[in-house]
C-alpha positions in Angstrom: -14.9 -7.7 -29.3 -12.0 -9.1 -27.5 -14.1 -10.0 -24.6 -16.8 -11.7 -27.2 -14.0 -13.9 -28.9 -13.1 -15.1 -25.4 -16.2 -15.8 -24.4 -17.1 -17.6 -27.5 -13.8 -19.7 -27.1 -14.6 -20.6 -23.3 -18.4 -21.9 -24.7 -16.9 -23.9 -27.5 -14.1 -25.5 -25.2 -16.5 -26.5 -23.2 -18.9 -28.2 -25.9 -16.0 -29.9 -27.0 -14.7 -32.0 -24.1 -15.4 -35.5 -25.9 -13.5 -34.3 -29.0 -10.1 -34.5 -27.5 -10.1 -38.4 -26.9 -11.4 -39.1 -30.6 -8.7 -40.3 -33.0 -10.8 -39.4 -36.0 -13.1 -36.5 -36.0 -16.4 -36.3 -38.3 -16.3 -33.6 -40.9 -18.9 -31.0 -38.7 -17.0 -31.7 -35.6 -13.7 -31.1 -37.3 -14.9 -27.8 -38.5 -15.9 -26.8 -35.3 -12.9 -27.7 -33.7 -11.0 -26.0 -36.2 -13.2 -22.7 -35.7 -12.5 -22.8 -32.0 -8.4 -23.0 -32.8 -8.9 -20.1 -35.2 -10.6 -18.0 -32.4 -8.0 -19.0 -29.8 -4.9 -18.5 -32.0 -6.3 -15.1 -33.3 -7.0 -14.0 -29.9 -3.7 -15.0 -28.5 -1.8 -13.7 -31.5 -3.8 -10.8 -31.6 -3.9 -10.7 -35.6 -4.6 -7.9 -37.6 -6.9 -8.3 -40.4 -4.0 -7.9 -42.7 -1.9 -10.5 -40.9 -4.8 -12.8 -40.5 -5.4 -13.0 -44.5 -2.2 -14.0 -44.9 -1.5 -16.2 -42.1 -4.8 -18.4 -42.2 -4.2 -19.9 -45.6 -0.5 -20.9 -44.7 -1.3 -22.2 -41.3 -4.0 -24.4 -42.7 -1.8 -25.6 -45.6 0.5 -26.8 -42.7 -2.3 -28.4 -40.6 -3.4 -30.3 -43.6 -0.1 -31.5 -44.4 0.5 -32.1 -40.7 -2.6 -34.2 -40.4 -1.8 -36.6 -43.3 1.7 -37.4 -42.0 0.0 -37.8 -38.5 -2.5 -40.2 -40.0 0.4 -42.1 -41.9 2.1 -42.5 -38.7 -1.0 -43.7 -36.9 -1.6 -46.2 -39.7 1.9 -47.6 -39.2 1.8 -47.8 -35.4 -1.6 -49.5 -35.5 -0.4 -52.0 -38.4 3.0 -52.8 -36.3 1.0 -53.2 -33.1 -1.5 -55.3 -34.4 0.8 -57.4 -36.3 3.5 -57.3 -34.3 3.7 -61.2 -33.4 3.7 -62.2 -37.2 6.2 -59.5 -38.4 10.0 -60.4 -38.9 12.6 -58.6 -37.4 13.2 -57.1 -40.9 9.9 -56.0 -41.3 9.6 -54.3 -37.7 12.9 -52.6 -38.4 11.4 -51.2 -41.5 8.3 -49.9 -39.4 10.5 -48.4 -36.8 12.5 -46.5 -40.0 9.2 -45.3 -41.5 7.9 -44.1 -38.0 11.0 -42.0 -37.6 11.1 -40.9 -41.6 7.6 -39.6 -41.0 8.6 -37.7 -37.6 11.7 -36.2 -39.5 8.9 -35.5 -42.1 6.8 -33.3 -39.6 9.7 -31.9 -38.2 11.0 -30.4 -41.7 7.6 -29.4 -42.4 7.9 -27.3 -39.0 11.1 -25.8 -40.1 9.7 -24.7 -43.3 6.6 -23.2 -42.3 8.4 -21.4 -39.5 10.7 -19.6 -42.1 7.4 -18.8 -44.0 5.4 -17.6 -40.9 8.5 -15.3 -40.3 8.1 -13.8 -43.6 4.5 -12.6 -43.0 4.2 -12.2 -39.1 6.6 -10.3 -36.4 9.1 -12.9 -35.1 7.2 -12.1 -31.7 3.9 -13.3 -33.1 5.6 -16.3 -34.8 6.9 -17.4 -31.1 3.6 -16.9 -29.6 2.0 -18.9 -32.1 3.9 -22.0 -30.7 2.9 -21.1 -27.2 -0.8 -20.5 -28.3 -1.0 -23.7 -30.1 0.1 -25.4 -26.7 -2.1 -23.6 -24.9 -4.9 -24.7 -27.0 -4.2 -27.9 -26.7 -3.9 -27.8 -22.7 -6.9 -26.2 -22.5 -8.8 -29.1 -24.8 -7.4 -31.4 -22.1 -8.0 -29.7 -19.2 -11.9 -29.3 -20.5 -11.8 -33.1 -21.5 -10.7 -34.3 -18.1 -13.0 -32.2 -16.1 -16.0 -34.2 -14.8 -19.2 -33.5 -16.8 
């Protein structure tokens, strides 16, 4: 079963090379990428069925909130970059302050959910989660950089 999960992840990674470079994914591509991430993280964390049942709703909740914050940050940066020459110093200062506030909100969310994850998973699996997320992003980037 573990070999099947690994094989599935490798096949899906190969098919998503282009997805990494895109800002916004259409819903079907987002679903496929999310499914790939679920497979990868489940395999890396070696979640039991009971752990998975508690973990995934919580993890998905965090991911949805983080996506909203990232979208706000992106919009703030695009607006500032696009209108940079026309903005006053006060407006630019406010844009920088918004960026920092959104970054802080992301950090606060990560801290909150870290505590919640520790209530449903052993600490070793919580620590492994962060390494696995990094590994997943690294693998996607690696695949995206490979010549086709």
